[in-house]
N, C-alpha and C positions, 0 to 999 in steps of 0.2 A: 516767213514774216509777211503779210503784205498790209500796208496801212492804204485805207480808202478814204478820201474825203470828195462829198459831193458839193455841188453847185448850180444855181442858174434856178433855183426857186424862186416863188414871187408871189405877189397879188395880180391877179388878171382877172378880166371879166369875163362870163361865160361865151364861149364860142373862139375865145383867143388861143393862142399858141406859148409855149415856153420850148426850152432846149437844155435839159438837166444833162451834166456833167458828173462824171466820176473819175478822177485822176487817183491812179495807183502807184505807189511807191513800189522798190524793188525791180530786179531782171527777170521775174517770172510770170510776169502778167499774161503773155501770150500763153501761159499753159494752164488758166484758170477758166473755166466756165464762170460767165458772169451773169446776175441777174439784178432786177430790179424790183422790188418790195415797196409797198406801202402801209399805212397806218392810218385811218382816219378816226377822230376823236370818239373815242367810246366803243372802239369795233377794235378786232383783232388784225394784226398783220396778216395783207394778202399779199399773193404773189401777181406780180404786173406782167414781166417780160423777162425772157432769159436768151443768152447767144453762147453759141459754143466758143471752141477757141479762136478757130480761125475766122470766126463772122458768118460762116456760109451757112448756119441752119439758127432757126429762131423759134420761140414759141410765145405766145402771149395767152394772157388772161381774156376770156368771151367779153368782157366790160370794155377793155381796151382795144380790140382788134379793129384793124381800118382807121383808127384814130393815132394809135402811139406806134412809134419805128424805134426798136432798139438797134444799133450798131456801135463798132468799136475801132478804135485805130491801135493797135498793136505797137506801132513806131511810135505814139506819145502816149503810150501806157495809160487810154482812155477809153470808157464807155460812156455811149449817150444815150438819151431817151430823148428823143423828139414828141412832145406830146401837144396833139392839135385838138381842135374841136372841143376845146374844155368843158365840162359841165361841172356844175357846185360839188356834185357828188365825188368830184375826182379830187376834192379838198383832202389833204392828207400830207402826212411828213413821208415822205421819199426817200428810202435807202437802198444804197448799190451793196452787192454782196459778193462774194468770191467762193467757189467751191474750193477745196484742197486740189493741187495738180494732178494728184491720182486718180482724179474723177471726171473722164472725160464727156459725161453724159449731162444734157441739159435737164433739169428740173425745177418742177415748182414749189417744192417743198422746202419751206425756209430752214428746217433742221439739218439739210443737207449740204447748209453753206457754212462754210469755217471762218470768214472775215466779213466785217461789217463795217460799213462808215457810220458815221454821226446824224446821218439825215439834211435832208433840205425840206423847207415848209413851202408847200403850194396851197394857195387860197384862191378859190375861184368865186368871183362874186355873181350874182344872179340879177 
């Protein structure tokens, strides 16, 4: 069982930056592929970014490439999402998620993630 707690959201102006964090409980964090997803008002949850167990491989949604960076610190049981050059359409609740430790592949499919945090709100003003 992994518990995930996101933090770092807030209200920022367009063009600004935030650093989202997701702290994981337990001793198996380094065994989990991690992902960030978001849900905008009135829209379905969508993939944002994912990172493999060691942090050596990442994947991004086209809409956030070159603006967002996912990273992890396995010693701190934490995954991060640096979000830059924010746009109003980035407004959403951002969730981190973990795949089961038996799954080593990066995935953008939310159905393949087993554990989810409660989310952190990111609001961009124009």
